[in-house]
N, C-alpha and C positions, 0 to 999 in steps of 0.2 A: 767413311767418305772424306773427301778432300775439304780442307778448311776454305771458306769462301770469303770474299771481300764484302761482307754484310755484318751487321751487329750479331751478337750471339742471341739465338732464339731457343725457346723450349719447344721441343717436338715430341710427339708420341710415336713410338715405334712398336712394331709387332714382328715376330719371327714365325714364319709358317713354312714348313717343308723346305727349310734352308734358304728361304727367300725373306729378306728384310723388307718390310713395308713401312711407309710413313703416313701419318694421318693428315689428310687434306681437310682443313677447316671450311673450305668453300664447297667441295663436293661431298663433304661429310662421310668420307670413307677412306680406308687405307689404300694406298697406291704403292705398287712395287717400287722400291727405291733404286732408281737408275740415276746416272749422273745428271741428266737433264731435269729429272723430277726433283732432285736435291736442290738445284738452282731455282726451279719454279717455286718450291715451298719456301725457300729463303725470301724470294721476291714477294710472294703473297704476304708473308709475315712482315716484311719491310713496309709494304703498302699499308697494312693494317696498323702496325705498331708505331712506326716512325712517321709516316705520312698521314696517318689518321683517317684513311678511307674506310667507310663502313663496309662490313662484310657483305651486306645486302646489295651493294653496288658492284661487287666483283664477280666476274665469271671466269671459269677456267676450262681450257681445252674444249671448245665448241667448234662445230663445223661452220664454214662459210663458203660461199661460192665466189670465185674470182674468175671472170671470163669463162663461165660454165664449167670450171674445174672445182672439185671439192678440196678444200684446204682446211687445216685446223689451226686456230690461233692458240697461243699459250695462255695469256691473261688479257682480259679486257676489263676496264673500269668504266662504268656508266655514269653519266650525270643523272640527277634526279628526274629530268624530263625524258629520259630514255635515249638521249643522244650519247655518243661515245666520247669519253674524256681522254682515255689512254689505252693504247695497245702495247703489250709487252711481248717481245720475242725472246725466249730463253734457249740457250744453247748449253751443251755440256761444257765443263771447264776446259777440256782439251781442245775444243773447237775454237779456232781463231776467228774473231769477228772481222769480216772484210766487207767490201762494197756489196757483194752479193747478198749478205744478210740484211743490209739496209734496203736493197732492191726488193727483197722478199717482203719485208714489213711495209714498204711503200706500196707494193702491189695489193697487199691485204687492205691497206688503208684506202685504196680506191673504192672498195666496197663498204668500208666502215666509217670513213670520214672522222677519225679521231683527231682531237686537237693536239695531243702529245703522243710521242712514240718513245719507247725504251727498248734497248737491245742490251742483253747481258749474257755473259757466260759464267757469271758468279764471281769472276775475278775483275773483269773490266765492264763498266756500265757506261752506256751512251744514251743521252737524252736529247730529243728533238722536239721543236715546236713547229707545227705545220703552218706554212704560208700558202693558203689555197689560191689566193689571187695570182701569186707569182709561180705557183706549182712547184714549190721547193720546200725544203725543211732547213731550219736553223738549229745548230747545236746549242745546248744549254748546259749549265753546270749541274743541274739537278731538275727533277720535276717538282711542281709546286705541291704544297701540302693541301689536303682536302679543304675545299671551301664550299659550304652548303648553298651558296648563291647560284652555283652552276647547275 
């Protein structure tokens, strides 16, 4: 797999019927290693290792409804009170991140009301802070580290 713009992490791999799988510490099972999954796993490890978010507050690939349509988010980090702190949208490294990617995560956020948004293809990472009053988002240099007060 392609090298990504994340720190080096230790992953567990398994080869089964000529398919390589990577262990997901959140879902606690092996997932087929596709380019988007490679990015997702790096992002999960980044949130846990670098940003210090507890595994217990991270959710991966769950369904949500947006305008009666079923969608799946990549990664959500909850606050301890059950509200949503962060939504992450992962794309494969060859997918260029454009306005439609931000529109997608913003639509998801209409249902989820996360404080922070992150969009990554493993190479480029974009971080936003929501301004619900003005109904827009502000770009940030990075997302904050875990803070137990939230």
